[in-house]
Steps between C-alpha positions, in 0.01 A plus 500: 500500500553874460350617827754668724525497875355154561613214718501136398265292712235233472244682709455839658574564866205558728539829689242587758397812314664678212576869566371589151169465320425318174503815286843591632632152423362508145637850444849410615503171309401687183762771555775239528424365152571837336847558361695821454448649155172322430222689326184433701135570425355575841151510645352649814514335844743218571674531157580868569622425851717214376650705215573804717655274765725330243606834352583635845711197592663252263383633160560877483489500120160333478308675220135542603217560253136553585201467266414869543810600303770558762838373376795423729318638800652500848216543753593552863141453617257223415282620210127494570417441133675491163406868470669602826713811460779326691566290190507790255705728726778242535498367141763547232214573261123473469362369172158411365342163574525395130878535523510289816320218325621541139866576572578346838262213563382338178844474329641313804718770655375429853707251702250436779132576540278463808148353500237415757203266460170388644557144373801307373535146366785249487637653179498854647212621284322774692149638529422862585173523302216322683414221741207280405360290220485760224624844402142615444376387841795499740491439872765771542611751236872573535695806377604330176827490307625858488852452367539153648454311174787693337717465809446124509563467129795730433713545813809282497400365842205549733451487877149413620418600858195334653385364834472123494165334579281243329288792375794657316701188404234313303498198265336707226468876496165648401653723230849532352576869517877466463677194363768335706592175331158414360465123495872443536805495270453682170188695597672836518671450165175386342335822614785719373620623839856628508560497876627203698195494729476492880837458670379503861166471675551652842236429763460545873610138543793462265636533146403295198683476167406332172659165426737538205342209309132481597456874583289396799553699818727335758546606861868594524516695826308518826477818703619468860248331725302342213479123447464307174170365629369852548584594140342181362183562704470846343543382140212378284704245307761232564792735560848385403782562750858567398750233605736773622230692683638815659401727788487873433735702716313684772459875441785696650443784743613746234259362239209514743586853607507625140179320401310632801625854439380480140160360592461779756533759221191356327280645776614857431223755461443676171604862517 
């Protein structure tokens, strides 16, 4: 396992009430996976908070790129969108979107990319296109791919951040927007994808990683206060559990303070 700041245990402790919320736990867990010097393709929301937190603490040389064209940006406030001036003002350079995709993303220069999803399956394929029986007549029309397909295909590794319920962790997703591991071993290679695929799936309940052989997601870490039974109950397939199941380290006071200060900046008024 490559996840830092975790404690070996068979099950999580049961505190009366955690002094953090699920978004804070996911943010901090994601930040801990980022290493100094990595080139990261970052999105808005939890990915931005996690990346800024990592850069401000253990990974000062984290190289942040946003789809809008900001390269090696160093935001001190949480950006409200990929077009937020905070990203451009603190960037080493601002380039056109074609350069972001053609030079940075598609040739495999990005070490870690972030993705979210409306649905995910056991092989970490994700759906952000529609919910329902058909594309033509969906129950819910979702935002679509954006740059997610390229991120999933070309980044060396990918972090997926998603809340875990039986509505999101499903046996079969309604549409494959971005390929994780397809139907299992060999699917990515068959489709010509150069990236390694999802490295971590970070949820409000724990952390899942793909099995090295089968590529199926395996629960490798529980967040504090969460039981294995709770994770299984919120998964739409027969979830595999790691033999050396870990418990994520609780957020430190310093991590929580920084995350909350960042989130508070997202409510700033436009001048």
